[in-house]
mmCIF file as gemmi writes it, N, C-alpha and C atoms, coordinates in Angstrom:
data_model
loop_
_atom_site.group_PDB
_atom_site.id
_atom_site.type_symbol
_atom_site.label_atom_id
_atom_site.label_alt_id
_atom_site.label_comp_id
_atom_site.label_asym_id
_atom_site.label_entity_id
_atom_site.label_seq_id
_atom_site.pdbx_PDB_ins_code
_atom_site.Cartn_x
_atom_site.Cartn_y
_atom_site.Cartn_z
_atom_site.occupancy
_atom_site.B_iso_or_equiv
_atom_site.pdbx_formal_charge
_atom_site.auth_seq_id
_atom_site.auth_asym_id
_atom_site.pdbx_PDB_model_num
ATOM 1 N N . MET Axp A 1 ? -47.203 -15.167 -11.177 1 0 ? 1 A 1
ATOM 2 C CA . MET Axp A 1 ? -47.514 -14.121 -12.115 1 0 ? 1 A 1
ATOM 3 C C . MET Axp A 1 ? -46.248 -13.327 -12.382 1 0 ? 1 A 1
ATOM 4 N N . ASP Axp A 2 ? -45.714 -13.487 -13.543 1 0 ? 2 A 1
ATOM 5 C CA . ASP Axp A 2 ? -44.485 -12.813 -13.924 1 0 ? 2 A 1
ATOM 6 C C . ASP Axp A 2 ? -44.806 -11.622 -14.803 1 0 ? 2 A 1
ATOM 7 N N . VAL Axp A 3 ? -44.679 -10.449 -14.23 1 0 ? 3 A 1
ATOM 8 C CA . VAL Axp A 3 ? -44.885 -9.226 -14.989 1 0 ? 3 A 1
ATOM 9 C C . VAL Axp A 3 ? -43.569 -8.471 -14.966 1 0 ? 3 A 1
ATOM 10 N N . TYR Axp A 4 ? -43.006 -8.292 -16.137 1 0 ? 4 A 1
ATOM 11 C CA . TYR Axp A 4 ? -41.734 -7.6 -16.235 1 0 ? 4 A 1
ATOM 12 C C . TYR Axp A 4 ? -41.937 -6.218 -16.823 1 0 ? 4 A 1
ATOM 13 N N . THR Axp A 5 ? -41.314 -5.277 -16.228 1 0 ? 5 A 1
ATOM 14 C CA . THR Axp A 5 ? -41.317 -3.933 -16.786 1 0 ? 5 A 1
ATOM 15 C C . THR Axp A 5 ? -39.992 -3.716 -17.498 1 0 ? 5 A 1
ATOM 16 N N . PHE Axp A 6 ? -39.89 -2.658 -18.242 1 0 ? 6 A 1
ATOM 17 C CA . PHE Axp A 6 ? -38.642 -2.374 -18.942 1 0 ? 6 A 1
ATOM 18 C C . PHE Axp A 6 ? -37.49 -2.23 -17.96 1 0 ? 6 A 1
ATOM 19 N N . ARG Axp A 7 ? -37.762 -1.57 -16.855 1 0 ? 7 A 1
ATOM 20 C CA . ARG Axp A 7 ? -36.713 -1.308 -15.873 1 0 ? 7 A 1
ATOM 21 C C . ARG Axp A 7 ? -36.164 -2.604 -15.291 1 0 ? 7 A 1
ATOM 22 N N . THR Axp A 8 ? -37.024 -3.553 -14.943 1 0 ? 8 A 1
ATOM 23 C CA . THR Axp A 8 ? -36.551 -4.783 -14.313 1 0 ? 8 A 1
ATOM 24 C C . THR Axp A 8 ? -36.086 -5.815 -15.324 1 0 ? 8 A 1
ATOM 25 N N . SER Axp A 9 ? -36.717 -5.904 -16.453 1 0 ? 9 A 1
ATOM 26 C CA . SER Axp A 9 ? -36.348 -6.938 -17.42 1 0 ? 9 A 1
ATOM 27 C C . SER Axp A 9 ? -35.036 -6.63 -18.126 1 0 ? 9 A 1
ATOM 28 N N . SER Axp A 10 ? -34.721 -5.384 -18.335 1 0 ? 10 A 1
ATOM 29 C CA . SER Axp A 10 ? -33.496 -5.052 -19.055 1 0 ? 10 A 1
ATOM 30 C C . SER Axp A 10 ? -32.268 -5.163 -18.156 1 0 ? 10 A 1
ATOM 31 N N . LEU Axp A 11 ? -32.423 -5.039 -16.858 1 0 ? 11 A 1
ATOM 32 C CA . LEU Axp A 11 ? -31.283 -5.055 -15.953 1 0 ? 11 A 1
ATOM 33 C C . LEU Axp A 11 ? -31.1 -6.394 -15.243 1 0 ? 11 A 1
ATOM 34 N N . PHE Axp A 12 ? -32.091 -7.228 -15.243 1 0 ? 12 A 1
ATOM 35 C CA . PHE Axp A 12 ? -32.054 -8.468 -14.479 1 0 ? 12 A 1
ATOM 36 C C . PHE Axp A 12 ? -31.419 -9.577 -15.305 1 0 ? 12 A 1
ATOM 37 N N . ASP Axp A 13 ? -30.391 -10.193 -14.731 1 0 ? 13 A 1
ATOM 38 C CA . ASP Axp A 13 ? -29.715 -11.327 -15.364 1 0 ? 13 A 1
ATOM 39 C C . ASP Axp A 13 ? -29.81 -12.504 -14.402 1 0 ? 13 A 1
ATOM 40 N N . LEU Axp A 14 ? -30.56 -13.526 -14.785 1 0 ? 14 A 1
ATOM 41 C CA . LEU Axp A 14 ? -30.832 -14.655 -13.897 1 0 ? 14 A 1
ATOM 42 C C . LEU Axp A 14 ? -29.559 -15.369 -13.476 1 0 ? 14 A 1
ATOM 43 N N . GLU Axp A 15 ? -28.639 -15.598 -14.388 1 0 ? 15 A 1
ATOM 44 C CA . GLU Axp A 15 ? -27.392 -16.291 -14.051 1 0 ? 15 A 1
ATOM 45 C C . GLU Axp A 15 ? -26.547 -15.466 -13.088 1 0 ? 15 A 1
ATOM 46 N N . LYS Axp A 16 ? -26.456 -14.184 -13.342 1 0 ? 16 A 1
ATOM 47 C CA . LYS Axp A 16 ? -25.679 -13.314 -12.451 1 0 ? 16 A 1
ATOM 48 C C . LYS Axp A 16 ? -26.34 -13.246 -11.078 1 0 ? 16 A 1
ATOM 49 N N . ASN Axp A 17 ? -27.666 -13.22 -11.06 1 0 ? 17 A 1
ATOM 50 C CA . ASN Axp A 17 ? -28.385 -13.191 -9.799 1 0 ? 17 A 1
ATOM 51 C C . ASN Axp A 17 ? -28.102 -14.451 -8.979 1 0 ? 17 A 1
ATOM 52 N N . ASP Axp A 18 ? -28.137 -15.607 -9.632 1 0 ? 18 A 1
ATOM 53 C CA . ASP Axp A 18 ? -27.839 -16.862 -8.937 1 0 ? 18 A 1
ATOM 54 C C . ASP Axp A 18 ? -26.414 -16.866 -8.39 1 0 ? 18 A 1
ATOM 55 N N . GLU Axp A 19 ? -25.489 -16.354 -9.174 1 0 ? 19 A 1
ATOM 56 C CA . GLU Axp A 19 ? -24.1 -16.285 -8.742 1 0 ? 19 A 1
ATOM 57 C C . GLU Axp A 19 ? -23.951 -15.369 -7.516 1 0 ? 19 A 1
ATOM 58 N N . GLU Axp A 20 ? -24.618 -14.243 -7.549 1 0 ? 20 A 1
ATOM 59 C CA . GLU Axp A 20 ? -24.567 -13.304 -6.426 1 0 ? 20 A 1
ATOM 60 C C . GLU Axp A 20 ? -25.195 -13.91 -5.17 1 0 ? 20 A 1
ATOM 61 N N . LEU Axp A 21 ? -26.286 -14.649 -5.339 1 0 ? 21 A 1
ATOM 62 C CA . LEU Axp A 21 ? -26.914 -15.306 -4.191 1 0 ? 21 A 1
ATOM 63 C C . LEU Axp A 21 ? -25.98 -16.335 -3.571 1 0 ? 21 A 1
ATOM 64 N N . ARG Axp A 22 ? -25.287 -17.109 -4.407 1 0 ? 22 A 1
ATOM 65 C CA . ARG Axp A 22 ? -24.322 -18.089 -3.884 1 0 ? 22 A 1
ATOM 66 C C . ARG Axp A 22 ? -23.186 -17.389 -3.146 1 0 ? 22 A 1
ATOM 67 N N . THR Axp A 23 ? -22.717 -16.282 -3.696 1 0 ? 23 A 1
ATOM 68 C CA . THR Axp A 23 ? -21.65 -15.515 -3.042 1 0 ? 23 A 1
ATOM 69 C C . THR Axp A 23 ? -22.12 -14.998 -1.686 1 0 ? 23 A 1
ATOM 70 N N . ASN Axp A 24 ? -23.337 -14.487 -1.636 1 0 ? 24 A 1
ATOM 71 C CA . ASN Axp A 24 ? -23.881 -13.99 -0.378 1 0 ? 24 A 1
ATOM 72 C C . ASN Axp A 24 ? -24.004 -15.108 0.655 1 0 ? 24 A 1
ATOM 73 N N . LEU Axp A 25 ? -24.401 -16.296 0.223 1 0 ? 25 A 1
ATOM 74 C CA . LEU Axp A 25 ? -24.502 -17.421 1.145 1 0 ? 25 A 1
ATOM 75 C C . LEU Axp A 25 ? -23.128 -17.816 1.677 1 0 ? 25 A 1
ATOM 76 N N . ASP Axp A 26 ? -22.126 -17.788 0.804 1 0 ? 26 A 1
ATOM 77 C CA . ASP Axp A 26 ? -20.764 -18.1 1.246 1 0 ? 26 A 1
ATOM 78 C C . ASP Axp A 26 ? -20.277 -17.079 2.269 1 0 ? 26 A 1
ATOM 79 N N . LEU Axp A 27 ? -20.55 -15.807 2.008 1 0 ? 27 A 1
ATOM 80 C CA . LEU Axp A 27 ? -20.138 -14.761 2.935 1 0 ? 27 A 1
ATOM 81 C C . LEU Axp A 27 ? -20.887 -14.87 4.254 1 0 ? 27 A 1
ATOM 82 N N . LEU Axp A 28 ? -22.138 -15.263 4.193 1 0 ? 28 A 1
ATOM 83 C CA . LEU Axp A 28 ? -22.922 -15.444 5.408 1 0 ? 28 A 1
ATOM 84 C C . LEU Axp A 28 ? -22.349 -16.569 6.258 1 0 ? 28 A 1
ATOM 85 N N . GLU Axp A 29 ? -21.981 -17.672 5.63 1 0 ? 29 A 1
ATOM 86 C CA . GLU Axp A 29 ? -21.375 -18.791 6.36 1 0 ? 29 A 1
ATOM 87 C C . GLU Axp A 29 ? -20.069 -18.343 7.018 1 0 ? 29 A 1
ATOM 88 N N . LYS Axp A 30 ? -19.277 -17.57 6.294 1 0 ? 30 A 1
ATOM 89 C CA . LYS Axp A 30 ? -18.013 -17.077 6.841 1 0 ? 30 A 1
ATOM 90 C C . LYS Axp A 30 ? -18.272 -16.169 8.04 1 0 ? 30 A 1
ATOM 91 N N . ALA Axp A 31 ? -19.264 -15.3 7.942 1 0 ? 31 A 1
ATOM 92 C CA . ALA Axp A 31 ? -19.604 -14.402 9.051 1 0 ? 31 A 1
ATOM 93 C C . ALA Axp A 31 ? -20.081 -15.197 10.258 1 0 ? 31 A 1
ATOM 94 N N . LYS Axp A 32 ? -20.839 -16.255 10.035 1 0 ? 32 A 1
ATOM 95 C CA . LYS Axp A 32 ? -21.287 -17.106 11.138 1 0 ? 32 A 1
ATOM 96 C C . LYS Axp A 32 ? -20.106 -17.76 11.835 1 0 ? 32 A 1
ATOM 97 N N . GLU Axp A 33 ? -19.154 -18.251 11.049 1 0 ? 33 A 1
ATOM 98 C CA . GLU Axp A 33 ? -17.961 -18.876 11.624 1 0 ? 33 A 1
ATOM 99 C C . GLU Axp A 33 ? -17.185 -17.878 12.476 1 0 ? 33 A 1
ATOM 100 N N . VAL Axp A 34 ? -17.005 -16.683 11.968 1 0 ? 34 A 1
ATOM 101 C CA . VAL Axp A 34 ? -16.269 -15.645 12.706 1 0 ? 34 A 1
ATOM 102 C C . VAL Axp A 34 ? -16.998 -15.316 14.011 1 0 ? 34 A 1
ATOM 103 N N . ALA Axp A 35 ? -18.316 -15.195 13.95 1 0 ? 35 A 1
ATOM 104 C CA . ALA Axp A 35 ? -19.098 -14.883 15.147 1 0 ? 35 A 1
ATOM 105 C C . ALA Axp A 35 ? -18.986 -16.007 16.181 1 0 ? 35 A 1
ATOM 106 N N . GLN Axp A 36 ? -19.007 -17.253 15.723 1 0 ? 36 A 1
ATOM 107 C CA . GLN Axp A 36 ? -18.886 -18.376 16.64 1 0 ? 36 A 1
ATOM 108 C C . GLN Axp A 36 ? -17.516 -18.39 17.312 1 0 ? 36 A 1
ATOM 109 N N . LEU Axp A 37 ? -16.476 -18.081 16.543 1 0 ? 37 A 1
ATOM 110 C CA . LEU Axp A 37 ? -15.129 -18.029 17.121 1 0 ? 37 A 1
ATOM 111 C C . LEU Axp A 37 ? -15.014 -16.909 18.154 1 0 ? 37 A 1
ATOM 112 N N . ARG Axp A 38 ? -15.584 -15.749 17.836 1 0 ? 38 A 1
ATOM 113 C CA . ARG Axp A 38 ? -15.557 -14.643 18.798 1 0 ? 38 A 1
ATOM 114 C C . ARG Axp A 38 ? -16.306 -15 20.073 1 0 ? 38 A 1
ATOM 115 N N . GLN Axp A 39 ? -17.447 -15.659 19.917 1 0 ? 39 A 1
ATOM 116 C CA . GLN Axp A 39 ? -18.249 -16.036 21.069 1 0 ? 39 A 1
ATOM 117 C C . GLN Axp A 39 ? -17.493 -17.052 21.934 1 0 ? 39 A 1
ATOM 118 N N . ALA Axp A 40 ? -16.866 -18.026 21.303 1 0 ? 40 A 1
ATOM 119 C CA . ALA Axp A 40 ? -16.107 -19.023 22.056 1 0 ? 40 A 1
ATOM 120 C C . ALA Axp A 40 ? -14.923 -18.376 22.767 1 0 ? 40 A 1
ATOM 121 N N . ASN Axp A 41 ? -14.259 -17.45 22.092 1 0 ? 41 A 1
ATOM 122 C CA . ASN Axp A 41 ? -13.126 -16.749 22.687 1 0 ? 41 A 1
ATOM 123 C C . ASN Axp A 41 ? -13.57 -15.938 23.9 1 0 ? 41 A 1
ATOM 124 N N . ARG Axp A 42 ? -14.665 -15.237 23.753 1 0 ? 42 A 1
ATOM 125 C CA . ARG Axp A 42 ? -15.179 -14.428 24.867 1 0 ? 42 A 1
ATOM 126 C C . ARG Axp A 42 ? -15.596 -15.31 26.038 1 0 ? 42 A 1
ATOM 127 N N . ALA Axp A 43 ? -16.231 -16.445 25.765 1 0 ? 43 A 1
ATOM 128 C CA . ALA Axp A 43 ? -16.639 -17.363 26.832 1 0 ? 43 A 1
ATOM 129 C C . ALA Axp A 43 ? -15.414 -17.885 27.578 1 0 ? 43 A 1
ATOM 130 N N . GLN Axp A 44 ? -14.353 -18.16 26.849 1 0 ? 44 A 1
ATOM 131 C CA . GLN Axp A 44 ? -13.115 -18.63 27.48 1 0 ? 44 A 1
ATOM 132 C C . GLN Axp A 44 ? -12.516 -17.532 28.353 1 0 ? 44 A 1
ATOM 133 N N . GLN Axp A 45 ? -12.529 -16.293 27.885 1 0 ? 45 A 1
ATOM 134 C CA . GLN Axp A 45 ? -11.998 -15.186 28.674 1 0 ? 45 A 1
ATOM 135 C C . GLN Axp A 45 ? -12.798 -14.99 29.959 1 0 ? 45 A 1
ATOM 136 N N . VAL Axp A 46 ? -14.105 -15.047 29.866 1 0 ? 46 A 1
ATOM 137 C CA . VAL Axp A 46 ? -14.961 -14.884 31.042 1 0 ? 46 A 1
ATOM 138 C C . VAL Axp A 46 ? -14.718 -16.021 32.028 1 0 ? 46 A 1
ATOM 139 N N . SER Axp A 47 ? -14.572 -17.221 31.508 1 0 ? 47 A 1
ATOM 140 C CA . SER Axp A 47 ? -14.322 -18.38 32.357 1 0 ? 47 A 1
ATOM 141 C C . SER Axp A 47 ? -12.989 -18.24 33.087 1 0 ? 47 A 1
ATOM 142 N N . GLN Axp A 48 ? -11.952 -17.823 32.385 1 0 ? 48 A 1
ATOM 143 C CA . GLN Axp A 48 ? -10.65 -17.632 33.016 1 0 ? 48 A 1
ATOM 144 C C . GLN Axp A 48 ? -10.709 -16.537 34.082 1 0 ? 48 A 1
ATOM 145 N N . TYR Axp A 49 ? -11.402 -15.457 33.798 1 0 ? 49 A 1
ATOM 146 C CA . TYR Axp A 49 ? -11.551 -14.374 34.763 1 0 ? 49 A 1
ATOM 147 C C . TYR Axp A 49 ? -12.263 -14.875 36.021 1 0 ? 49 A 1
ATOM 148 N N . TYR Axp A 50 ? -13.335 -15.596 35.816 1 0 ? 50 A 1
ATOM 149 C CA . TYR Axp A 50 ? -14.109 -16.124 36.935 1 0 ? 50 A 1
ATOM 150 C C . TYR Axp A 50 ? -13.271 -17.097 37.767 1 0 ? 50 A 1
ATOM 151 N N . ASN Axp A 51 ? -12.545 -17.991 37.094 1 0 ? 51 A 1
ATOM 152 C CA . ASN Axp A 51 ? -11.743 -18.988 37.8 1 0 ? 51 A 1
ATOM 153 C C . ASN Axp A 51 ? -10.578 -18.362 38.569 1 0 ? 51 A 1
ATOM 154 N N . GLN Axp A 52 ? -10.076 -17.246 38.14 1 0 ? 52 A 1
ATOM 155 C CA . GLN Axp A 52 ? -9.017 -16.547 38.875 1 0 ? 52 A 1
ATOM 156 C C . GLN Axp A 52 ? -9.56 -15.964 40.171 1 0 ? 52 A 1
ATOM 157 N N . ARG Axp A 53 ? -10.824 -15.589 40.163 1 0 ? 53 A 1
ATOM 158 C CA . ARG Axp A 53 ? -11.417 -14.931 41.327 1 0 ? 53 A 1
ATOM 159 C C . ARG Axp A 53 ? -11.937 -15.933 42.374 1 0 ? 53 A 1
ATOM 160 N N . VAL Axp A 54 ? -12.161 -17.166 41.966 1 0 ? 54 A 1
ATOM 161 C CA . VAL Axp A 54 ? -12.743 -18.155 42.884 1 0 ? 54 A 1
ATOM 162 C C . VAL Axp A 54 ? -11.705 -18.842 43.697 1 0 ? 54 A 1
């Protein structure tokens, strides 16, 4: 059921919306990569700390 009001129909651009969604997905993938690298780095630091103490 597509009901458009003046407020939403005049400001909504389907092509721009699709472009913004793709950009958000790209940024999300980049954020995931950064988080994975940080997690791997932290795991390595903890491992080195532990191995120094054993």
